[in-house]
All heavy atoms as TSV, in Angstrom:
chain	resi	resn	atom	element	x	y	z
A	1	ALA	N	N	68.943	1.223	19.704
A	1	ALA	CA	C	69.185	2.670	19.688
A	1	ALA	C	C	70.063	3.035	18.478
A	1	ALA	O	O	70.922	2.262	18.075
A	1	ALA	CB	C	69.868	3.113	20.961
A	2	GLU	N	N	69.789	4.165	17.960
A	2	GLU	CA	C	70.514	4.647	16.762
A	2	GLU	C	C	71.841	5.273	17.196
A	2	GLU	O	O	71.938	5.885	18.245
A	2	GLU	CB	C	69.648	5.686	16.054
A	2	GLU	CG	C	70.099	6.024	14.674
A	2	GLU	CD	C	69.140	6.949	13.986
A	2	GLU	OE1	O	68.027	7.172	14.445
A	2	GLU	OE2	O	69.555	7.490	12.928
A	3	CYS	N	N	72.844	5.113	16.353
A	3	CYS	CA	C	74.164	5.686	16.696
A	3	CYS	C	C	74.083	7.247	16.614
A	3	CYS	O	O	73.305	7.782	15.870
A	3	CYS	CB	C	75.263	5.179	15.809
A	3	CYS	SG	S	75.201	5.768	14.123
A	4	MET	N	N	74.862	7.902	17.445
A	4	MET	CA	C	74.815	9.371	17.499
A	4	MET	C	C	75.277	10.004	16.166
A	4	MET	O	O	74.729	10.991	15.728
A	4	MET	CB	C	75.672	9.888	18.658
A	4	MET	CG	C	75.348	11.294	19.059
A	4	MET	SD	S	73.669	11.430	19.608
A	4	MET	CE	C	73.545	13.198	19.760
A	5	GLY	N	N	76.257	9.357	15.513
A	5	GLY	CA	C	76.709	9.857	14.208
A	5	GLY	C	C	75.571	9.818	13.212
A	5	GLY	O	O	75.383	10.746	12.386
A	6	CYS	N	N	74.768	8.754	13.232
A	6	CYS	CA	C	73.612	8.633	12.315
A	6	CYS	C	C	72.564	9.681	12.663
A	6	CYS	O	O	71.975	10.285	11.782
A	6	CYS	CB	C	72.992	7.227	12.418
A	6	CYS	SG	S	74.137	5.907	12.046
A	7	THR	N	N	72.383	9.916	13.947
A	7	THR	CA	C	71.420	10.941	14.388
A	7	THR	C	C	71.839	12.314	13.951
A	7	THR	O	O	71.009	13.054	13.406
A	7	THR	CB	C	71.246	10.871	15.916
A	7	THR	OG1	O	70.891	9.573	16.293
A	7	THR	CG2	C	70.237	11.878	16.398
A	8	ILE	N	N	73.090	12.661	14.147
A	8	ILE	CA	C	73.581	13.973	13.712
A	8	ILE	C	C	73.510	14.090	12.210
A	8	ILE	O	O	73.027	15.118	11.686
A	8	ILE	CB	C	75.034	14.208	14.169
A	8	ILE	CG1	C	75.053	14.306	15.724
A	8	ILE	CG2	C	75.635	15.439	13.548
A	8	ILE	CD1	C	76.450	14.345	16.317
A	9	GLY	N	N	73.848	13.045	11.467
A	9	GLY	CA	C	73.801	13.072	10.039
A	9	GLY	C	C	72.376	13.267	9.517
A	9	GLY	O	O	72.121	14.050	8.604
A	10	GLY	N	N	71.412	12.554	10.106
A	10	GLY	CA	C	70.018	12.700	9.704
A	10	GLY	C	C	69.419	14.048	10.037
A	10	GLY	O	O	68.688	14.629	9.233
A	11	THR	N	N	69.751	14.564	11.181
A	11	THR	CA	C	69.198	15.823	11.648
A	11	THR	C	C	69.755	16.995	10.826
A	11	THR	O	O	69.022	17.917	10.467
A	11	THR	CB	C	69.513	16.073	13.135
A	11	THR	OG1	O	69.025	14.971	13.896
A	11	THR	CG2	C	68.848	17.346	13.656
A	12	THR	N	N	71.029	16.940	10.487
A	12	THR	CA	C	71.666	18.050	9.745
A	12	THR	C	C	71.670	17.836	8.251
A	12	THR	O	O	72.152	18.684	7.525
A	12	THR	CB	C	73.112	18.239	10.232
A	12	THR	OG1	O	73.848	17.033	10.048
A	12	THR	CG2	C	73.144	18.693	11.658
A	13	ARG	N	N	71.162	16.702	7.816
A	13	ARG	CA	C	71.130	16.366	6.383
A	13	ARG	C	C	72.519	16.400	5.759
A	13	ARG	O	O	72.772	17.056	4.727
A	13	ARG	CB	C	70.161	17.289	5.609
A	13	ARG	CG	C	68.713	17.052	6.012
A	13	ARG	CD	C	67.735	17.900	5.307
A	13	ARG	NE	N	67.881	19.316	5.533
A	13	ARG	CZ	C	67.485	19.971	6.633
A	13	ARG	NH1	N	66.926	19.278	7.617
A	13	ARG	NH2	N	67.646	21.237	6.760
A	14	ILE	N	N	73.449	15.727	6.402
A	14	ILE	CA	C	74.801	15.585	5.900
A	14	ILE	C	C	75.093	14.097	5.679
A	14	ILE	O	O	74.342	13.273	6.167
A	14	ILE	CB	C	75.888	16.167	6.850
A	14	ILE	CG1	C	75.819	15.435	8.201
A	14	ILE	CG2	C	75.746	17.656	6.988
A	14	ILE	CD1	C	77.124	15.426	8.935
A	15	ARG	N	N	76.163	13.777	4.981
A	15	ARG	CA	C	76.593	12.407	4.828
A	15	ARG	C	C	78.009	12.303	5.376
A	15	ARG	O	O	78.847	13.145	5.143
A	15	ARG	CB	C	76.628	11.991	3.349
A	15	ARG	CG	C	75.251	11.942	2.706
A	15	ARG	CD	C	74.465	10.745	3.258
A	15	ARG	NE	N	73.066	10.825	2.847
A	15	ARG	CZ	C	72.093	11.250	3.661
A	15	ARG	NH1	N	72.337	11.637	4.887
A	15	ARG	NH2	N	70.839	11.271	3.222
A	16	ILE	N	N	78.240	11.220	6.145
A	16	ILE	CA	C	79.549	10.999	6.714
A	16	ILE	C	C	80.156	9.769	6.018
A	16	ILE	O	O	79.490	8.719	5.928
A	16	ILE	CB	C	79.424	10.712	8.229
A	16	ILE	CG1	C	78.760	11.898	8.914
A	16	ILE	CG2	C	80.794	10.421	8.835
A	16	ILE	CD1	C	78.258	11.599	10.298
A	17	VAL	N	N	81.334	9.943	5.454
A	17	VAL	CA	C	82.009	8.847	4.749
A	17	VAL	C	C	83.357	8.600	5.445
A	17	VAL	O	O	84.155	9.500	5.608
A	17	VAL	CB	C	82.241	9.241	3.238
A	17	VAL	CG1	C	82.980	8.119	2.532
A	17	VAL	CG2	C	80.939	9.568	2.573
A	18	LEU	N	N	83.551	7.343	5.830
A	18	LEU	CA	C	84.828	6.951	6.430
A	18	LEU	C	C	85.663	6.271	5.341
A	18	LEU	O	O	85.249	5.232	4.808
A	18	LEU	CB	C	84.615	5.966	7.622
A	18	LEU	CG	C	83.728	6.483	8.734
A	18	LEU	CD1	C	83.472	5.389	9.731
A	18	LEU	CD2	C	84.356	7.694	9.398
A	19	ALA	N	N	86.797	6.857	4.988
A	19	ALA	CA	C	87.651	6.314	3.959
A	19	ALA	C	C	89.066	6.226	4.470
A	19	ALA	O	O	89.704	7.249	4.751
A	19	ALA	CB	C	87.576	7.200	2.718
A	20	ASP	N	N	89.572	5.002	4.665
A	20	ASP	CA	C	90.910	4.817	5.193
A	20	ASP	C	C	91.044	5.497	6.528
A	20	ASP	O	O	90.364	5.149	7.476
A	20	ASP	CB	C	91.935	5.367	4.203
A	20	ASP	CG	C	92.780	4.235	3.598
A	20	ASP	OD1	O	92.633	3.121	4.051
A	20	ASP	OD2	O	93.590	4.547	2.742
A	21	THR	N	N	91.928	6.480	6.613
A	21	THR	CA	C	92.142	7.185	7.902
A	21	THR	C	C	91.457	8.537	7.904
A	21	THR	O	O	91.655	9.322	8.811
A	21	THR	CB	C	93.645	7.396	8.137
A	21	THR	OG1	O	94.151	8.154	7.017
A	21	THR	CG2	C	94.364	6.068	8.236
A	22	LYS	N	N	90.615	8.802	6.889
A	22	LYS	CA	C	89.979	10.123	6.777
A	22	LYS	C	C	88.478	10.009	6.994
A	22	LYS	O	O	87.856	9.004	6.714
A	22	LYS	CB	C	90.252	10.711	5.385
A	22	LYS	CG	C	91.704	11.019	5.159
A	22	LYS	CD	C	91.876	11.811	3.907
A	22	LYS	CE	C	93.264	12.352	3.941
A	22	LYS	NZ	N	94.168	12.137	2.997
A	23	VAL	N	N	87.924	11.079	7.527
A	23	VAL	CA	C	86.479	11.197	7.677
A	23	VAL	C	C	86.016	12.342	6.792
A	23	VAL	O	O	86.508	13.505	6.919
A	23	VAL	CB	C	86.096	11.496	9.135
A	23	VAL	CG1	C	84.594	11.664	9.271
A	23	VAL	CG2	C	86.604	10.386	10.039
A	24	HIS	N	N	85.116	12.080	5.847
A	24	HIS	CA	C	84.599	13.112	4.953
A	24	HIS	C	C	83.183	13.421	5.368
A	24	HIS	O	O	82.372	12.529	5.610
A	24	HIS	CB	C	84.613	12.589	3.502
A	24	HIS	CG	C	85.955	12.224	3.005
A	24	HIS	ND1	N	86.830	13.151	2.497
A	24	HIS	CD2	C	86.588	11.026	2.921
A	24	HIS	CE1	C	87.972	12.537	2.137
A	24	HIS	NE2	N	87.846	11.228	2.385
A	25	ILE	N	N	82.881	14.711	5.457
A	25	ILE	CA	C	81.538	15.166	5.788
A	25	ILE	C	C	81.021	15.905	4.562
A	25	ILE	O	O	81.613	16.916	4.162
A	25	ILE	CB	C	81.539	16.049	7.025
A	25	ILE	CG1	C	82.139	15.317	8.234
A	25	ILE	CG2	C	80.112	16.484	7.342
A	25	ILE	CD1	C	82.295	16.177	9.465
A	26	MET	N	N	79.942	15.436	3.999
A	26	MET	CA	C	79.392	16.040	2.786
A	26	MET	C	C	78.019	16.642	3.080
A	26	MET	O	O	77.183	16.042	3.737
A	26	MET	CB	C	79.255	14.988	1.689
A	26	MET	CG	C	80.591	14.372	1.339
A	26	MET	SD	S	80.555	13.187	-0.036
A	26	MET	CE	C	79.259	12.058	0.450
A	27	GLY	N	N	77.781	17.845	2.537
A	27	GLY	CA	C	76.513	18.502	2.712
A	27	GLY	C	C	76.708	19.993	2.492
A	27	GLY	O	O	77.787	20.416	2.059
A	28	SER	N	N	75.700	20.800	2.809
A	28	SER	CA	C	75.852	22.232	2.676
A	28	SER	C	C	76.793	22.772	3.714
A	28	SER	O	O	76.967	22.192	4.777
A	28	SER	CB	C	74.476	22.930	2.787
A	28	SER	OG	O	74.074	22.935	4.157
A	29	TYR	N	N	77.419	23.891	3.371
A	29	TYR	CA	C	78.406	24.501	4.295
A	29	TYR	C	C	77.850	24.701	5.659
A	29	TYR	O	O	78.475	24.365	6.661
A	29	TYR	CB	C	78.927	25.825	3.674
A	29	TYR	CG	C	79.910	26.523	4.585
A	29	TYR	CD1	C	81.232	26.086	4.647
A	29	TYR	CD2	C	79.503	27.586	5.378
A	29	TYR	CE1	C	82.133	26.727	5.472
A	29	TYR	CE2	C	80.405	28.226	6.225
A	29	TYR	CZ	C	81.733	27.790	6.252
A	29	TYR	OH	O	82.621	28.389	7.101
A	30	GLN	N	N	76.642	25.285	5.736
A	30	GLN	CA	C	76.051	25.622	7.027
A	30	GLN	C	C	75.758	24.329	7.811
A	30	GLN	O	O	75.998	24.276	9.036
A	30	GLN	CB	C	74.747	26.417	6.811
A	30	GLN	CG	C	74.236	27.060	8.061
A	30	GLN	CD	C	73.151	28.063	7.766
A	30	GLN	OE1	O	72.448	27.919	6.807
A	30	GLN	NE2	N	73.031	29.068	8.608
A	31	ASN	N	N	75.222	23.290	7.158
A	31	ASN	CA	C	74.900	22.046	7.879
A	31	ASN	C	C	76.134	21.340	8.341
A	31	ASN	O	O	76.159	20.746	9.434
A	31	ASN	CB	C	74.050	21.153	6.973
A	31	ASN	CG	C	72.665	21.691	6.747
A	31	ASN	OD1	O	72.291	22.730	7.281
A	31	ASN	ND2	N	71.901	20.996	5.973
A	32	ILE	N	N	77.213	21.385	7.529
A	32	ILE	CA	C	78.482	20.795	7.948
A	32	ILE	C	C	79.013	21.505	9.195
A	32	ILE	O	O	79.501	20.836	10.125
A	32	ILE	CB	C	79.507	20.829	6.791
A	32	ILE	CG1	C	79.118	19.870	5.688
A	32	ILE	CG2	C	80.913	20.502	7.305
A	32	ILE	CD1	C	79.944	19.986	4.445
A	33	ARG	N	N	78.918	22.808	9.216
A	33	ARG	CA	C	79.392	23.562	10.392
A	33	ARG	C	C	78.658	23.159	11.641
A	33	ARG	O	O	79.265	22.940	12.706
A	33	ARG	CB	C	79.198	25.063	10.101
A	33	ARG	CG	C	80.278	25.911	10.670
A	33	ARG	CD	C	80.184	27.300	10.271
A	33	ARG	NE	N	79.027	27.897	10.953
A	33	ARG	CZ	C	78.449	29.068	10.639
A	33	ARG	NH1	N	78.874	29.756	9.614
A	33	ARG	NH2	N	77.456	29.517	11.322
A	34	VAL	N	N	77.335	23.014	11.547
A	34	VAL	CA	C	76.488	22.593	12.684
A	34	VAL	C	C	76.913	21.195	13.147
A	34	VAL	O	O	77.081	20.943	14.336
A	34	VAL	CB	C	74.997	22.671	12.339
A	34	VAL	CG1	C	74.151	22.058	13.410
A	34	VAL	CG2	C	74.590	24.114	12.053
A	35	ALA	N	N	77.055	20.272	12.182
A	35	ALA	CA	C	77.410	18.907	12.512
A	35	ALA	C	C	78.794	18.771	13.162
A	35	ALA	O	O	78.976	18.077	14.120
A	35	ALA	CB	C	77.333	18.030	11.258
A	36	ARG	N	N	79.760	19.535	12.608
A	36	ARG	CA	C	81.109	19.511	13.195
A	36	ARG	C	C	81.104	19.966	14.620
A	36	ARG	O	O	81.785	19.421	15.498
A	36	ARG	CB	C	82.048	20.375	12.344
A	36	ARG	CG	C	82.502	19.701	11.084
A	36	ARG	CD	C	83.530	20.501	10.374
A	36	ARG	NE	N	84.710	20.653	11.186
A	36	ARG	CZ	C	85.773	21.330	10.817
A	36	ARG	NH1	N	85.814	21.929	9.684
A	36	ARG	NH2	N	86.794	21.440	11.616
A	37	ARG	N	N	80.317	21.013	14.907
A	37	ARG	CA	C	80.234	21.540	16.262
A	37	ARG	C	C	79.631	20.473	17.174
A	37	ARG	O	O	80.113	20.249	18.318
A	37	ARG	CB	C	79.411	22.811	16.299
A	37	ARG	CG	C	79.558	23.517	17.632
A	37	ARG	CD	C	78.913	24.882	17.653
A	37	ARG	NE	N	78.007	24.907	18.795
A	37	ARG	CZ	C	76.708	25.097	18.734
A	37	ARG	NH1	N	76.127	25.335	17.603
A	37	ARG	NH2	N	75.981	25.088	19.834
A	38	ALA	N	N	78.602	19.782	16.723
A	38	ALA	CA	C	77.946	18.732	17.518
A	38	ALA	C	C	78.943	17.595	17.801
A	38	ALA	O	O	79.041	17.133	18.964
A	38	ALA	CB	C	76.735	18.173	16.836
A	39	PHE	N	N	79.689	17.155	16.792
A	39	PHE	CA	C	80.664	16.090	17.000
A	39	PHE	C	C	81.745	16.551	17.981
A	39	PHE	O	O	82.159	15.809	18.869
A	39	PHE	CB	C	81.313	15.688	15.674
A	39	PHE	CG	C	80.454	14.768	14.844
A	39	PHE	CD1	C	80.089	15.103	13.561
A	39	PHE	CD2	C	80.062	13.530	15.349
A	39	PHE	CE1	C	79.327	14.259	12.809
A	39	PHE	CE2	C	79.280	12.654	14.583
A	39	PHE	CZ	C	78.918	13.051	13.306
A	40	SER	N	N	82.188	17.790	17.863
A	40	SER	CA	C	83.238	18.332	18.769
A	40	SER	C	C	82.759	18.331	20.196
A	40	SER	O	O	83.474	17.964	21.101
A	40	SER	CB	C	83.645	19.722	18.333
A	40	SER	OG	O	84.222	19.713	17.072
A	41	GLU	N	N	81.491	18.755	20.392
A	41	GLU	CA	C	80.932	18.787	21.752
A	41	GLU	C	C	80.895	17.393	22.351
A	41	GLU	O	O	81.205	17.188	23.527
A	41	GLU	CB	C	79.524	19.395	21.727
A	41	GLU	CG	C	79.505	20.788	21.195
A	41	GLU	CD	C	78.943	21.804	22.128
A	41	GLU	OE1	O	78.335	21.433	23.122
A	41	GLU	OE2	O	79.145	23.002	21.861
A	42	LEU	N	N	80.491	16.373	21.547
A	42	LEU	CA	C	80.477	15.019	22.034
A	42	LEU	C	C	81.861	14.536	22.397
A	42	LEU	O	O	82.084	13.913	23.436
A	42	LEU	CB	C	79.864	14.104	20.975
A	42	LEU	CG	C	78.367	14.194	20.780
A	42	LEU	CD1	C	77.957	13.373	19.569
A	42	LEU	CD2	C	77.629	13.725	22.024
A	43	ILE	N	N	82.845	14.847	21.544
A	43	ILE	CA	C	84.222	14.400	21.799
A	43	ILE	C	C	84.765	15.055	23.091
A	43	ILE	O	O	85.494	14.445	23.842
A	43	ILE	CB	C	85.125	14.766	20.587
A	43	ILE	CG1	C	84.760	13.839	19.407
A	43	ILE	CG2	C	86.587	14.606	20.945
A	43	ILE	CD1	C	85.332	14.268	18.086
A	44	MET	N	N	84.372	16.316	23.333
A	44	MET	CA	C	84.806	17.054	24.509
A	44	MET	C	C	84.090	16.581	25.767
A	44	MET	O	O	84.391	17.020	26.870
A	44	MET	CB	C	84.660	18.541	24.315
A	44	MET	CG	C	85.509	19.102	23.221
A	44	MET	SD	S	87.268	18.821	23.436
A	44	MET	CE	C	87.596	19.966	24.728
A	45	GLY	N	N	83.061	15.707	25.631
A	45	GLY	CA	C	82.444	15.129	26.816
A	45	GLY	C	C	81.068	15.599	27.146
A	45	GLY	O	O	80.535	15.235	28.197
A	46	SER	N	N	80.434	16.432	26.303
A	46	SER	CA	C	79.077	16.883	26.602
A	46	SER	C	C	78.088	15.689	26.521
A	46	SER	O	O	78.298	14.793	25.713
A	46	SER	CB	C	78.634	17.926	25.585
A	46	SER	OG	O	79.368	19.122	25.764
A	47	PRO	N	N	77.069	15.694	27.380
A	47	PRO	CA	C	76.102	14.598	27.307
A	47	PRO	C	C	75.367	14.575	25.955
A	47	PRO	O	O	75.053	15.652	25.390
A	47	PRO	CB	C	75.090	14.943	28.428
A	47	PRO	CG	C	75.784	15.923	29.286
A	47	PRO	CD	C	76.773	16.656	28.419
A	48	ALA	N	N	75.114	13.380	25.412
A	48	ALA	CA	C	74.508	13.242	24.108
A	48	ALA	C	C	73.140	13.918	24.015
A	48	ALA	O	O	72.825	14.568	23.024
A	48	ALA	CB	C	74.366	11.766	23.759
A	49	ALA	N	N	72.335	13.818	25.080
A	49	ALA	CA	C	71.005	14.430	25.065
A	49	ALA	C	C	71.116	15.930	24.937
A	49	ALA	O	O	70.299	16.563	24.189
A	49	ALA	CB	C	70.233	14.074	26.317
A	50	LYS	N	N	72.054	16.552	25.615
A	50	LYS	CA	C	72.244	18.029	25.555
A	50	LYS	C	C	72.639	18.429	24.160
A	50	LYS	O	O	72.137	19.366	23.590
A	50	LYS	CB	C	73.296	18.452	26.564
A	50	LYS	CG	C	73.572	19.948	26.544
A	50	LYS	CD	C	74.629	20.291	27.575
A	50	LYS	CE	C	74.947	21.777	27.485
A	50	LYS	NZ	N	76.067	22.160	28.343
A	51	VAL	N	N	73.596	17.673	23.575
A	51	VAL	CA	C	74.094	18.005	22.216
A	51	VAL	C	C	72.937	17.862	21.230
A	51	VAL	O	O	72.763	18.711	20.351
A	51	VAL	CB	C	75.246	17.094	21.830
A	51	VAL	CG1	C	75.625	17.252	20.386
A	51	VAL	CG2	C	76.455	17.351	22.731
A	52	TYR	N	N	72.130	16.787	21.320
A	52	TYR	CA	C	71.047	16.568	20.401
A	52	TYR	C	C	69.983	17.630	20.495
A	52	TYR	O	O	69.493	18.121	19.484
A	52	TYR	CB	C	70.443	15.173	20.605
A	52	TYR	CG	C	69.360	14.874	19.597
A	52	TYR	CD1	C	69.689	14.765	18.252
A	52	TYR	CD2	C	68.047	14.705	19.981
A	52	TYR	CE1	C	68.669	14.509	17.315
A	52	TYR	CE2	C	67.049	14.428	19.058
A	52	TYR	CZ	C	67.372	14.335	17.736
A	52	TYR	OH	O	66.402	14.102	16.829
A	53	ASN	N	N	69.655	18.071	21.718
A	53	ASN	CA	C	68.654	19.112	21.880
A	53	ASN	C	C	69.141	20.446	21.285
A	53	ASN	O	O	68.391	21.166	20.637
A	53	ASN	CB	C	68.301	19.308	23.341
A	53	ASN	CG	C	67.402	18.168	23.842
A	53	ASN	OD1	O	66.691	17.539	23.077
A	53	ASN	ND2	N	67.495	17.867	25.123
A	54	GLN	N	N	70.426	20.774	21.497
A	54	GLN	CA	C	70.972	21.985	20.893
A	54	GLN	C	C	70.970	21.869	19.351
A	54	GLN	O	O	70.665	22.849	18.653
A	54	GLN	CB	C	72.417	22.207	21.367
A	54	GLN	CG	C	72.528	22.645	22.811
A	54	GLN	CD	C	73.981	22.735	23.272
A	54	GLN	OE1	O	74.875	22.159	22.672
A	54	GLN	NE2	N	74.181	23.441	24.374
A	55	LEU	N	N	71.282	20.702	18.889
A	55	LEU	CA	C	71.328	20.444	17.413
A	55	LEU	C	C	69.936	20.645	16.824
A	55	LEU	O	O	69.786	21.313	15.794
A	55	LEU	CB	C	71.808	19.018	17.211
A	55	LEU	CG	C	71.987	18.534	15.759
A	55	LEU	CD1	C	73.077	19.305	15.076
A	55	LEU	CD2	C	72.320	17.050	15.763
A	56	ARG	N	N	68.931	20.075	17.444
A	56	ARG	CA	C	67.565	20.243	16.940
A	56	ARG	C	C	67.113	21.699	16.962
A	56	ARG	O	O	66.542	22.187	15.976
A	56	ARG	CB	C	66.560	19.436	17.822
A	56	ARG	CG	C	66.552	17.984	17.413
A	56	ARG	CD	C	65.394	17.205	17.992
A	56	ARG	NE	N	64.350	17.967	18.573
A	56	ARG	CZ	C	63.819	17.680	19.747
A	56	ARG	NH1	N	64.206	16.656	20.461
A	56	ARG	NH2	N	62.843	18.429	20.255
A	57	GLY	N	N	67.435	22.418	18.025
A	57	GLY	CA	C	67.115	23.844	18.074
A	57	GLY	C	C	67.803	24.648	16.968
A	57	GLY	O	O	67.171	25.495	16.330
A	58	THR	N	N	69.071	24.381	16.750
A	58	THR	CA	C	69.842	25.085	15.735
A	58	THR	C	C	69.253	24.801	14.362
A	58	THR	O	O	69.047	25.724	13.547
A	58	THR	CB	C	71.318	24.646	15.762
A	58	THR	OG1	O	71.861	24.918	17.031
A	58	THR	CG2	C	72.117	25.417	14.718
A	59	MET	N	N	68.947	23.508	14.073
A	59	MET	CA	C	68.398	23.179	12.754
A	59	MET	C	C	66.991	23.764	12.561
A	59	MET	O	O	66.660	24.171	11.427
A	59	MET	CB	C	68.370	21.633	12.573
A	59	MET	CG	C	69.768	21.031	12.427
A	59	MET	SD	S	70.841	21.831	11.191
A	59	MET	CE	C	69.927	21.460	9.685
A	60	GLU	N	N	66.218	23.863	13.609
A	60	GLU	CA	C	64.913	24.469	13.475
A	60	GLU	C	C	65.035	25.976	13.114
A	60	GLU	O	O	64.293	26.500	12.277
A	60	GLU	CB	C	64.084	24.307	14.792
A	60	GLU	CG	C	63.547	22.916	14.937
A	60	GLU	CD	C	62.888	22.693	16.301
A	60	GLU	OE1	O	62.694	23.683	17.053
A	60	GLU	OE2	O	62.598	21.533	16.600
A	61	ARG	N	N	65.999	26.623	13.748
A	61	ARG	CA	C	66.252	28.061	13.418
A	61	ARG	C	C	66.714	28.186	11.978
A	61	ARG	O	O	66.280	29.107	11.248
A	61	ARG	CB	C	67.285	28.655	14.367
A	61	ARG	CG	C	66.680	29.067	15.692
A	61	ARG	CD	C	67.616	29.969	16.471
A	61	ARG	NE	N	68.962	29.369	16.706
A	61	ARG	CZ	C	69.233	28.446	17.650
A	61	ARG	NH1	N	68.271	28.047	18.471
A	61	ARG	NH2	N	70.449	27.990	17.794
A	62	ILE	N	N	67.595	27.339	11.524
A	62	ILE	CA	C	68.107	27.357	10.157
A	62	ILE	C	C	66.940	27.127	9.155
A	62	ILE	O	O	66.819	27.844	8.198
A	62	ILE	CB	C	69.228	26.323	9.931
A	62	ILE	CG1	C	70.504	26.781	10.650
A	62	ILE	CG2	C	69.528	26.155	8.430
A	62	ILE	CD1	C	71.610	25.745	10.693
A	63	ASP	N	N	66.117	26.130	9.447
A	63	ASP	CA	C	65.009	25.792	8.554
A	63	ASP	C	C	63.989	26.911	8.492
A	63	ASP	O	O	63.457	27.184	7.422
A	63	ASP	CB	C	64.343	24.521	8.984
A	63	ASP	CG	C	65.186	23.264	8.722
A	63	ASP	OD1	O	66.141	23.362	7.946
A	63	ASP	OD2	O	64.911	22.219	9.325
A	64	SER	N	N	63.711	27.575	9.610
A	64	SER	CA	C	62.741	28.651	9.581
A	64	SER	C	C	63.225	29.917	8.928
A	64	SER	O	O	62.457	30.758	8.482
A	64	SER	CB	C	62.301	28.943	11.019
A	64	SER	OG	O	63.353	29.541	11.764
A	65	SER	N	N	64.562	30.043	8.794
A	65	SER	CA	C	65.109	31.257	8.169
A	65	SER	C	C	65.055	31.167	6.652
A	65	SER	O	O	65.241	32.146	5.969
A	65	SER	CB	C	66.549	31.516	8.621
A	65	SER	OG	O	67.388	30.523	8.134
A	66	PHE	N	N	64.781	29.948	6.099
A	66	PHE	CA	C	64.734	29.815	4.647
A	66	PHE	C	C	63.370	29.703	4.149
A	66	PHE	O	O	62.392	29.440	4.633
A	66	PHE	CB	C	65.526	28.571	4.174
A	66	PHE	CG	C	67.003	28.733	4.314
A	66	PHE	CD1	C	67.728	27.983	5.204
A	66	PHE	CD2	C	67.678	29.712	3.581
A	66	PHE	CE1	C	69.114	28.130	5.333
A	66	PHE	CE2	C	69.030	29.877	3.716
A	66	PHE	CZ	C	69.756	29.121	4.592
């Protein structure tokens, strides 16, 4: 199974870099916002399947608007 961080990164087209004690998230402003929200939901205890389904729906709306 793929790690959830990799799944979020692939779905939102962001890059996650772990450097020392810092986590860097690189990508477009809108995609970073979506990814941060998904990570926050997971940290707060939401089920991974629910977060991923919301993430896919959000990214589909973003993609269709462009």
